[in-house]
Every structure is written in structure tokens, then in C-alpha cells.
C-alpha positions in Angstrom: 60.9 321.3 109.7 57.5 322.0 108.3 57.6 325.5 109.6 61.0 326.2 107.9 59.5 324.9 104.6 56.5 327.1 105.0 58.8 330.2 105.6 60.9 329.3 102.5 57.7 329.1 100.4 56.4 332.4 101.7 59.8 334.0 101.0 59.8 332.6 97.4 56.3 333.9 96.9 57.3 337.4 98.1 60.4 337.3 95.8 58.2 336.4 92.9 55.8 339.2 93.6 58.7 341.7 93.7 59.9 340.3 90.3 56.5 340.7 88.8 56.2 344.3 90.1 59.7 345.1 88.7 58.6 343.7 85.3 55.4 345.7 85.4 57.4 348.9 86.2 59.9 348.2 83.4 57.1 347.7 80.9 55.4 350.9 82.0 58.7 352.8 81.7 59.4 351.4 78.2 55.9 352.3 77.1 56.2 355.8 78.5 59.4 356.3 76.5 57.8 355.2 73.3 55.1 357.8 72.9 53.4 358.1 69.5 55.9 355.7 67.8 58.9 358.0 68.6 61.3 357.1 71.3 61.6 359.7 74.0 64.8 360.4 75.8 65.8 357.7 78.2 66.4 358.5 81.9 69.9 359.7 82.7 70.6 356.8 85.1 68.8 353.5 85.3 67.3 352.5 88.6 69.5 350.0 90.5 67.9 346.6 90.7 66.5 345.6 94.1 68.5 343.0 96.0 66.8 339.6 96.5 66.6 337.9 99.8 69.3 335.4 98.8 71.7 338.3 98.2 71.6 338.1 94.4 70.8 341.2 92.4 67.5 339.6 91.1 68.0 341.6 87.9 66.6 340.0 84.8 67.3 340.9 81.2 64.8 343.3 79.6 61.6 341.6 78.5 61.0 343.8 75.4 63.1 344.7 72.5 63.9 348.4 73.0 65.7 349.0 69.7 63.9 351.7 67.7 61.9 350.1 64.8 62.8 351.1 61.3 60.5 353.7 59.9 58.3 352.3 57.3 57.1 354.5 54.4 53.4 355.4 54.4 51.2 352.9 52.7 50.2 355.4 50.0 53.8 355.8 48.8 55.1 352.2 48.7 57.8 351.1 46.3 58.1 347.5 45.0 61.0 346.8 47.4 59.0 347.9 50.4 56.1 345.6 49.6 57.8 342.3 50.4 59.0 343.6 53.7 55.4 344.4 54.9 53.5 342.2 57.4 50.2 340.7 56.3 48.1 343.2 58.3 50.0 346.1 56.6 49.7 344.5 53.2 45.9 344.2 53.8 45.8 347.8 54.9 47.6 348.9 51.7 45.2 346.8 49.6 42.2 348.1 51.4 43.4 351.7 50.8 43.3 350.8 47.1 39.8 349.1 47.3 41.4 345.7 46.4 40.7 342.2 47.7 42.4 341.5 51.0 41.9 337.7 51.1 44.6 335.2 50.6 48.1 334.2 51.7 51.0 336.7 51.9 52.3 335.8 48.5 49.0 336.5 46.9 48.7 339.8 48.7 52.2 340.9 47.7 51.4 340.0 44.1 48.1 341.9 44.1 49.7 345.0 45.6 52.7 344.9 43.2 50.3 344.7 40.3 48.4 347.7 41.7 51.6 349.7 42.2 52.8 349.0 38.6 49.4 350.1 37.2 49.5 353.2 39.3 52.9 354.1 38.0 52.0 353.5 34.4 48.8 355.6 34.7 
């Protein structure tokens, strides 16, 4: 009985190692397709999932969101409607580009950047 339990545990460990390797390959494949922020052409046919020891496909849903991201305008040409959609790191980068203070919460950063944009447009 103990021997059977040990064999089952070894089989489970091997299956987990295969799943980890499959995930690693999927991530590498996804990364290779997203070169320089642009999505390269996907392979013509996806690889068939390996069959697990228990006879199931062992396939798992994709781990990463592979939908292409919306293109954001360059920080130097932001419009007021773009500003509220920016993440805090991007807001800070836009403020830094304009030599403005980058400290504070997102609301303060948005307000500071909007003020800067309106003064740039009126100048």
C-alpha cells in the first residue's frame, strides 16, 4: 500500500513538472510574439496539449491576457481625456517630462498634469 502511494505521489510530481514546463513554454511563446510592443503573427496552428497520465488533456487556460493593448498617445502629446486614463507611473513620467512635481496621489497628479496641459495650450 505504501509503495502504491509513493508511486502516485511520484506521478503527481512528474505531472506538475510537465505543467510547469508547458506554462514556461507558453509564456516564452507569448513573449516572442510581442516584440517591441507590437504583436507578431501568431503561429498557423497551435501545438496540441500533451495528454496527462490520467488520460485528460491537461490543458489549462492561457495565463496571460494576449489581447493587444490599446495604443496610448506619446506623453508629449496628451489630451485632457487621455490624462485620466493614464496609470500613476505614466502620469509621473509625463509630469517629469515637464519638470513638474511627481509626488502625491493619482488625483493630484492628474490635476497637476491637466493644469500644465491647459497652460501649454494657452501659451
